[in-house]
C-alpha positions as CSV (number, residue, x, y, z in Angstrom):
1,M,-30.3,71.3,-14.3
2,T,-33.5,69.5,-13.4
3,K,-33.9,66.3,-15.4
4,Q,-37.0,65.9,-17.5
5,S,-39.3,63.0,-16.6
6,I,-40.3,60.3,-19.0
7,K,-42.9,57.6,-18.2
8,I,-42.8,54.4,-20.1
9,D,-45.3,51.5,-20.0
10,I,-43.8,48.4,-21.5
11,V,-46.5,46.1,-22.9
12,S,-45.0,42.6,-23.3
13,D,-45.3,38.9,-22.8
14,V,-42.8,36.5,-21.4
15,N,-43.3,34.2,-24.3
16,C,-42.3,36.9,-26.8
17,P,-38.6,36.9,-27.9
18,W,-38.8,40.3,-29.5
19,C,-40.1,41.6,-26.2
20,Y,-36.9,40.4,-24.6
21,V,-34.9,42.1,-27.3
22,G,-36.9,45.3,-27.1
23,D,-36.5,45.4,-23.3
24,Q,-32.7,45.1,-23.6
25,R,-32.6,47.8,-26.3
26,L,-34.7,50.2,-24.2
27,K,-32.3,49.6,-21.3
28,K,-29.4,50.7,-23.5
29,A,-31.2,53.9,-24.5
30,I,-32.1,54.6,-20.9
31,S,-28.5,54.1,-19.8
32,A,-27.2,56.4,-22.5
33,T,-29.6,59.2,-21.5
34,D,-30.0,58.9,-17.8
35,D,-28.1,62.2,-17.4
36,K,-30.9,64.0,-19.1
37,Y,-34.1,62.1,-18.0
38,D,-35.7,60.6,-15.0
39,F,-37.5,57.4,-16.1
40,E,-40.6,55.8,-14.6
41,I,-40.8,52.3,-16.1
42,S,-43.6,49.8,-15.6
43,F,-44.5,46.5,-17.3
44,K,-48.0,45.8,-18.5
45,P,-49.3,42.3,-19.3
46,Y,-50.2,41.0,-22.8
47,E,-50.8,37.3,-23.4
48,L,-50.0,36.3,-26.9
49,N,-51.2,32.7,-26.0
50,P,-54.0,33.1,-23.5
51,N,-55.6,29.9,-24.6
52,V,-52.6,27.7,-24.0
53,P,-53.4,25.0,-21.4
54,Q,-52.0,25.4,-17.9
55,T,-49.8,22.4,-18.7
56,G,-48.4,24.1,-21.8
57,Q,-48.4,23.1,-25.4
58,D,-45.9,21.5,-27.7
59,R,-44.3,24.3,-29.8
60,T,-44.7,22.4,-33.1
61,D,-48.3,21.7,-32.4
62,Y,-48.8,25.3,-31.3
63,F,-47.3,26.8,-34.5
64,T,-49.2,24.3,-36.7
65,K,-52.5,25.0,-35.1
66,N,-52.2,28.7,-35.1
67,Y,-50.3,29.4,-38.3
68,G,-50.7,26.3,-40.4
69,P,-48.2,23.5,-41.3
70,Q,-46.5,25.7,-43.9
71,F,-45.2,28.0,-41.1
72,L,-43.0,25.2,-39.8
73,S,-40.6,25.7,-42.7
74,Q,-40.0,29.3,-41.5
75,I,-39.2,28.6,-37.9
76,K,-35.5,27.8,-38.4
77,A,-34.9,31.1,-40.3
78,M,-36.9,33.0,-37.7
79,N,-34.9,31.5,-34.8
80,E,-31.6,32.3,-36.6
81,R,-32.6,35.9,-37.1
82,L,-33.7,36.2,-33.4
83,T,-30.5,34.5,-32.2
84,E,-28.3,37.0,-34.1
85,A,-30.4,39.9,-32.9
86,G,-30.1,38.6,-29.4
87,K,-26.4,38.3,-29.4
88,A,-26.1,42.0,-30.4
89,D,-28.0,42.8,-27.2
90,G,-26.5,40.4,-24.8
91,I,-29.2,37.7,-25.1
92,D,-28.4,34.0,-25.4
93,F,-31.5,32.5,-27.1
94,N,-31.6,28.7,-26.8
95,F,-34.4,27.9,-29.1
96,D,-33.2,24.3,-29.5
97,K,-34.1,23.7,-25.9
98,L,-37.6,25.2,-26.1
99,D,-40.1,22.5,-26.9
100,T,-43.1,24.0,-25.0
101,V,-45.2,27.2,-25.2
102,N,-46.2,28.1,-21.7
103,N,-49.3,29.8,-20.3
104,T,-48.0,33.1,-18.9
105,F,-50.8,34.4,-16.8
106,N,-49.1,33.5,-13.6
107,A,-45.9,35.0,-14.8
108,H,-47.7,38.2,-15.4
109,R,-49.2,38.0,-11.8
110,L,-45.6,37.7,-10.5
111,I,-44.5,40.8,-12.5
112,W,-47.5,42.7,-11.1
113,L,-46.5,41.7,-7.6
114,A,-42.9,42.7,-8.3
115,G,-44.2,46.1,-9.2
116,K,-45.7,46.4,-5.8
117,C,-42.4,45.5,-4.3
118,G,-40.3,47.9,-6.5
119,V,-38.4,45.2,-8.3
120,Q,-40.5,44.8,-11.5
121,A,-37.7,45.3,-14.0
122,R,-35.5,42.7,-12.3
123,V,-38.2,40.1,-12.1
124,A,-39.3,40.7,-15.7
125,E,-35.7,40.3,-17.0
126,A,-35.2,37.2,-14.9
127,L,-38.3,35.6,-16.4
128,F,-37.2,36.3,-19.9
129,Y,-33.8,34.8,-19.2
130,S,-35.3,31.8,-17.5
131,Y,-37.5,31.0,-20.5
132,F,-35.4,31.9,-23.5
133,T,-31.9,30.9,-22.2
134,E,-32.7,28.2,-19.6
135,A,-35.9,26.9,-21.3
136,L,-37.7,26.7,-17.9
137,N,-41.5,26.4,-17.5
138,M,-43.0,29.9,-17.0
139,N,-46.1,28.4,-15.4
140,D,-44.3,26.4,-12.7
141,T,-45.5,28.4,-9.7
142,Q,-42.8,27.0,-7.5
143,L,-40.2,28.2,-10.0
144,L,-41.9,31.5,-10.3
145,A,-41.8,32.0,-6.6
146,E,-38.1,31.2,-6.5
147,I,-37.4,33.7,-9.3
148,G,-39.4,36.3,-7.4
149,T,-37.6,35.7,-4.2
150,A,-34.2,35.7,-5.9
151,N,-34.9,39.1,-7.4
152,G,-36.2,41.0,-4.5
153,I,-39.8,40.0,-3.7
154,P,-40.0,39.2,0.1
155,A,-40.5,35.5,0.6
156,E,-43.5,36.1,2.8
157,R,-45.3,37.9,0.0
158,L,-45.1,34.8,-2.1
159,E,-46.3,32.4,0.5
160,G,-49.6,31.2,-0.9
161,F,-49.7,33.9,-3.6
162,F,-50.3,31.6,-6.6
163,D,-53.0,29.7,-4.7
164,S,-54.8,33.0,-4.0
165,E,-56.8,35.4,-6.2
166,E,-54.3,38.2,-5.7
167,G,-53.3,39.9,-8.8
168,K,-55.7,38.1,-11.1
169,T,-58.2,40.9,-11.5
170,E,-55.5,43.5,-11.8
171,V,-53.7,41.6,-14.6
172,R,-56.9,41.0,-16.5
173,E,-57.9,44.7,-16.2
174,M,-54.5,45.8,-17.6
175,E,-54.8,43.3,-20.4
176,Q,-58.2,44.8,-21.3
177,W,-56.6,48.3,-21.1
178,A,-54.0,47.3,-23.6
179,Q,-56.6,45.9,-26.0
180,S,-58.8,49.0,-25.6
181,A,-55.7,51.1,-26.5
182,G,-55.5,49.3,-29.8
183,I,-52.4,47.2,-29.1
184,T,-52.5,44.1,-31.2
185,G,-48.8,43.0,-31.0
186,V,-45.9,43.3,-28.6
187,P,-43.6,44.7,-27.6
188,A,-45.3,48.1,-27.4
189,F,-44.0,51.1,-25.5
190,I,-46.4,53.8,-24.3
191,I,-44.5,56.9,-23.5
192,N,-45.9,59.7,-21.3
193,D,-49.4,58.1,-21.6
194,K,-49.6,59.5,-25.1
195,Y,-47.1,58.2,-27.6
196,L,-46.9,54.6,-28.9
197,V,-43.7,53.0,-30.1
198,S,-44.3,49.5,-31.6
199,G,-41.8,46.8,-31.9
200,A,-38.2,46.1,-30.7
201,Q,-36.7,49.4,-32.0
202,P,-33.0,50.0,-32.0
203,A,-31.7,51.8,-28.9
204,E,-30.9,54.9,-31.1
205,T,-34.5,55.1,-32.1
206,F,-35.6,55.2,-28.5
207,T,-33.1,58.0,-27.7
208,Q,-34.5,60.0,-30.6
209,V,-38.0,59.4,-29.4
210,F,-37.0,60.6,-25.9
211,S,-35.8,63.9,-27.3
212,Q,-39.0,64.4,-29.2
213,V,-41.5,63.6,-26.5
214,A,-39.8,64.9,-23.3
215,P,-41.4,68.0,-21.9
216,V,-39.2,71.0,-22.7
217,L,-38.9,73.8,-20.1
218,E,-39.1,77.1,-21.8
219,E,-37.4,79.9,-20.0
220,I,-39.1,83.3,-19.7
221,S,-36.4,86.0,-20.1
222,L,-36.6,88.0,-16.9
223,S,-33.7,89.4,-14.9
224,G,-33.4,88.6,-11.2
225,E,-31.0,87.8,-8.5
226,S,-29.5,84.3,-8.5
227,C,-26.7,82.1,-7.4
228,G,-24.3,80.4,-9.8
229,I,-22.7,77.0,-9.5
230,D,-19.5,78.7,-8.4
231,G,-21.2,79.8,-5.2
232,N,-21.3,83.5,-6.4
233,C,-24.7,85.0,-5.4
234,Q,-25.5,88.4,-6.9
């Protein structure tokens, strides 16, 4: 039986913990249904913090500036909720180590390049892990190059990449595309260029969505000669 094809564009940001959770949950759903569907997955950029300086911003200052000082009292509960959610999906969040919000434009450029090299999912997951588990700087271009090389991008493609203009226009155009599509938060999953699933949904929800949106082949009842799987042709 021919598998049905499902195209998924994942709109996310490396700074977004729920994007990491959503990505892991989607992977579970894909693994559970890969006998039914052929998946075409791509990552699209969305910067939650586009105005963060290249050197980064202290997380406390960032939250205070963007959400007000009253938000600081909510951070502990938010981190605890995310930590528990992450454990269920194999993620080890280390929020205690995170003291900086990074500018992620260069990380999105790396993800774009990874797509050109056929290793986009590997690189995206490595960036999530490096930030949320290892608390590394997602705007350290030397580190980004190392992550790219370790996850399948040829080293020669990364020589001088971050000093060039390559990928900048493409990332900005994709960000504009996401905004024009009405996406105001991430993660967002666009399925078959038509259906939008917002938020880090449970894996079971994704599998239900797959069954609803996958193109169904309707058989026209006509008799004709054919061969069965047992090799009998009649």
